[in-house]
C-alpha positions as CSV (number, residue, x, y, z in Angstrom):
1,X,16.2,-9.0,4.2
2,X,15.3,-5.4,5.5
3,X,11.7,-4.3,6.3
4,X,10.4,-2.2,3.5
5,X,8.7,0.1,6.0
6,X,11.9,0.7,7.7
7,X,13.5,1.6,4.3
8,X,10.9,4.1,3.8
9,X,11.6,5.8,7.0
10,X,15.4,5.6,6.6
11,X,14.9,7.5,3.2
12,X,12.9,10.3,4.7
13,X,15.4,10.7,7.4
14,X,18.3,10.7,4.9
15,X,16.6,13.2,2.8
16,X,16.0,15.5,5.7
17,X,19.9,15.1,6.7
18,X,21.0,16.0,3.2
19,X,18.5,18.8,2.6
20,X,19.2,20.4,6.2
21,X,15.4,20.0,7.1
22,X,13.9,19.1,10.4
23,X,14.1,15.3,10.8
24,X,10.7,13.6,10.7
25,X,9.2,12.3,14.0
26,X,9.3,8.5,14.2
27,X,5.7,8.4,15.3
28,X,4.6,10.7,12.4
29,X,6.3,8.5,10.0
30,X,4.7,5.3,11.4
31,X,1.3,6.6,12.0
32,X,0.8,8.3,8.8
33,X,2.4,5.6,6.8
34,X,-0.5,5.5,4.4
35,X,-0.6,9.1,3.5
36,X,0.5,10.1,0.1
37,X,4.0,11.3,-0.1
38,X,3.2,14.8,-1.1
39,X,0.8,14.8,2.0
40,X,3.6,13.8,4.4
41,X,6.0,16.5,3.0
42,X,3.5,19.3,3.1
43,X,1.1,18.5,5.8
44,X,3.0,16.3,8.3
45,X,6.8,17.2,7.8
46,X,5.8,20.7,6.9
47,X,9.0,21.1,4.7
48,X,7.3,22.9,1.6
49,X,4.1,23.6,-0.1
50,X,5.9,24.7,-3.3
51,X,5.0,22.3,-6.1
52,X,8.3,22.4,-7.9
53,X,10.3,21.9,-4.6
54,X,7.8,19.2,-3.4
55,X,8.5,17.2,-6.7
56,X,12.3,17.6,-6.4
57,X,12.2,16.2,-2.7
58,X,9.9,13.4,-3.6
59,X,12.2,12.4,-6.5
60,X,15.3,12.4,-4.4
61,X,13.6,10.5,-1.4
62,X,12.7,7.8,-4.1
63,X,16.2,7.7,-5.4
64,X,17.5,7.0,-1.7
65,X,14.7,4.5,-1.3
66,X,15.6,2.5,-4.5
67,X,19.3,2.6,-3.6
68,X,18.7,1.2,-0.2
69,X,16.4,-1.5,-1.7
70,X,19.2,-2.4,-4.1
71,X,21.9,-2.6,-1.5
72,X,19.9,-4.7,1.0
73,X,18.1,-6.8,-1.7
74,X,14.8,-6.0,-0.1
75,X,11.4,-6.5,-1.8
76,X,8.8,-4.0,-2.4
77,X,6.0,-6.5,-2.0
78,X,6.5,-9.4,0.4
79,X,6.4,-13.0,-0.9
80,X,3.3,-13.8,1.1
81,X,1.4,-10.9,-0.4
82,X,2.4,-12.0,-4.0
83,X,1.4,-15.4,-3.3
84,X,-1.9,-14.3,-2.1
85,X,-2.5,-12.2,-5.4
86,X,-1.6,-15.2,-7.5
87,X,-4.1,-17.4,-5.4
88,X,-6.8,-14.7,-5.9
89,X,-6.1,-14.6,-9.7
90,X,-6.3,-18.3,-10.0
91,X,-9.8,-18.2,-8.3
92,X,-10.8,-15.3,-10.6
93,X,-11.3,-13.1,-7.7
94,X,-10.7,-9.4,-8.8
95,X,-8.1,-7.3,-6.7
96,X,-7.0,-3.7,-6.3
97,X,-3.5,-3.1,-5.5
98,X,-3.2,0.3,-3.4
99,X,-0.2,2.1,-2.8
100,X,0.6,5.7,-1.6
101,X,3.5,5.7,-4.1
102,X,3.4,7.3,-7.7
103,X,2.7,5.1,-10.6
104,X,6.1,5.6,-12.1
105,X,7.8,4.7,-8.8
106,X,5.7,1.5,-8.5
107,X,7.0,0.5,-11.8
108,X,10.6,1.1,-11.0
109,X,10.5,-0.7,-7.7
110,X,8.6,-3.7,-9.2
111,X,10.8,-3.8,-12.3
112,X,14.0,-4.1,-10.0
113,X,12.4,-6.9,-8.0
114,X,12.8,-10.6,-9.0
115,X,9.5,-11.5,-7.1
116,X,7.7,-8.3,-8.2
117,X,8.1,-8.5,-12.0
118,X,5.2,-10.9,-12.7
119,X,2.9,-8.6,-10.5
120,X,4.3,-5.6,-12.6
121,X,3.2,-7.1,-15.7
122,X,-0.2,-8.0,-14.4
123,X,-0.8,-4.5,-12.9
124,X,-0.1,-2.6,-15.8
125,X,-1.7,-4.7,-18.4
126,X,-4.7,-4.6,-16.4
127,X,-4.8,-0.9,-16.2
128,X,-4.4,-0.6,-19.8
129,X,-7.2,-3.0,-20.7
130,X,-10.7,-3.3,-19.8
131,X,-12.5,-2.9,-16.5
132,X,-13.0,-6.6,-16.1
133,X,-9.3,-7.1,-15.5
134,X,-8.6,-9.2,-12.4
135,X,-5.9,-6.9,-11.0
136,X,-6.1,-3.1,-10.9
137,X,-3.7,-0.4,-9.4
138,X,-4.7,2.7,-7.4
139,X,-1.7,4.9,-6.9
140,X,-1.2,8.3,-5.4
141,X,-2.1,10.1,-8.7
142,X,-5.7,8.5,-8.6
143,X,-6.8,10.1,-5.4
144,X,-6.6,13.4,-3.6
145,X,-6.0,12.0,0.0
146,X,-4.4,8.8,1.3
147,X,-6.0,6.5,3.9
148,X,-7.8,6.8,6.3
149,X,-9.8,8.9,3.8
150,X,-12.3,6.6,2.3
151,X,-11.8,8.0,-1.3
152,X,-9.4,5.2,-2.1
153,X,-11.8,2.5,-1.1
154,X,-14.9,4.0,-3.0
155,X,-12.5,4.3,-6.2
156,X,-11.7,0.5,-5.6
157,X,-15.5,-0.2,-5.5
158,X,-15.8,1.6,-8.8
159,X,-12.9,-0.4,-10.5
160,X,-14.1,-3.7,-9.2
161,X,-17.8,-3.0,-10.2
162,X,-19.1,-4.2,-6.7
163,X,-20.7,-2.7,-3.8
164,X,-18.5,-1.7,-0.9
165,X,-20.0,-4.6,1.4
166,X,-18.8,-7.1,-1.3
167,X,-15.2,-6.1,-1.1
168,X,-12.8,-7.5,1.5
169,X,-10.1,-4.7,2.5
170,X,-6.8,-6.5,3.3
171,X,-4.1,-4.4,5.1
172,X,-1.8,-4.0,8.1
173,X,-2.4,-0.4,9.1
174,X,-4.8,1.3,11.5
175,X,-5.6,3.8,8.6
176,X,-6.9,1.1,6.4
177,X,-8.9,-0.5,9.2
178,X,-10.4,2.8,10.1
179,X,-11.5,3.7,6.5
180,X,-13.1,0.1,6.0
181,X,-14.8,0.3,9.2
182,X,-16.3,3.7,8.3
183,X,-17.8,2.1,5.0
184,X,-18.8,-1.1,6.8
185,X,-16.5,-3.2,4.8
186,X,-15.3,-6.7,5.8
187,X,-11.6,-6.7,6.6
188,X,-8.6,-8.9,6.8
189,X,-5.8,-7.3,9.0
190,X,-2.3,-8.4,9.2
191,X,-1.0,-7.9,12.7
192,X,2.9,-7.4,11.8
193,X,2.8,-3.6,12.6
194,X,0.4,-3.6,15.6
195,X,-0.9,-5.8,18.4
196,X,-3.9,-7.9,17.6
197,X,-6.0,-6.3,20.1
198,X,-5.5,-2.8,18.2
199,X,-7.1,-4.5,15.2
200,X,-10.2,-6.0,17.1
201,X,-12.6,-4.3,14.8
202,X,-11.4,-6.3,11.8
203,X,-13.3,-9.3,10.5
204,X,-10.2,-11.5,10.6
205,X,-6.7,-10.8,12.0
206,X,-3.6,-13.0,11.0
207,X,0.1,-12.9,11.8
208,X,0.9,-13.3,8.1
209,X,-1.2,-14.0,4.8
210,X,0.6,-17.3,4.8
211,X,-1.5,-18.1,8.0
212,X,-4.9,-18.2,6.0
213,X,-6.6,-21.4,5.9
214,X,-9.0,-22.6,3.2
215,X,-11.9,-22.1,5.8
216,X,-10.7,-18.6,6.5
217,X,-10.8,-17.8,2.8
218,X,-14.0,-19.4,2.4
219,X,-15.7,-17.3,5.3
220,X,-14.2,-14.1,4.0
221,X,-15.0,-14.4,0.3
222,X,-18.1,-16.4,0.1
223,X,-20.1,-13.3,-0.4
224,X,-17.5,-11.6,-2.7
């Protein structure tokens, strides 16, 4: 199974090739992985600032990505993350699923995934119901800037109706860690993208969410 982050980068490169645009720098695609797609196009890649052209490019990029996912049978959300969401739900611990993608793109990507279908139902039922739902979605339409801007985390605090210090931020990027540390929030970081020492400011670092023990969970969430 192909890595979803690599498929994202491949889609950006393919889009640049199709459109005759300057190919994005690999470092930029990796470093700004949590930026909103419109931020990447206008501020990082500097392809266009025109709204109509921006929308056209994003739609085409998502189609390229979707086609790649279908051909490689990749998953939008990894099995370990889905298992973690299910565990949190069984413990009645509310969660916020954060993505830099548009809401419509999330629906499409999860709908075409065998593993993602249950999560899709939970996400969109929760957002259409009351604020006491156990699972919420924050997509690119909900915030002005992506991580490491702290707007996403303050919105999560509002949705969960909990103070920042009682929310555990779970992620795998330096941007997520930077935003959480700025707000003094406890963090659980997955080290797949980075060396463990790069994530030393995190409350806990694991190689995979499958590596979490009961005691790890208890220590992280006993104040949540």
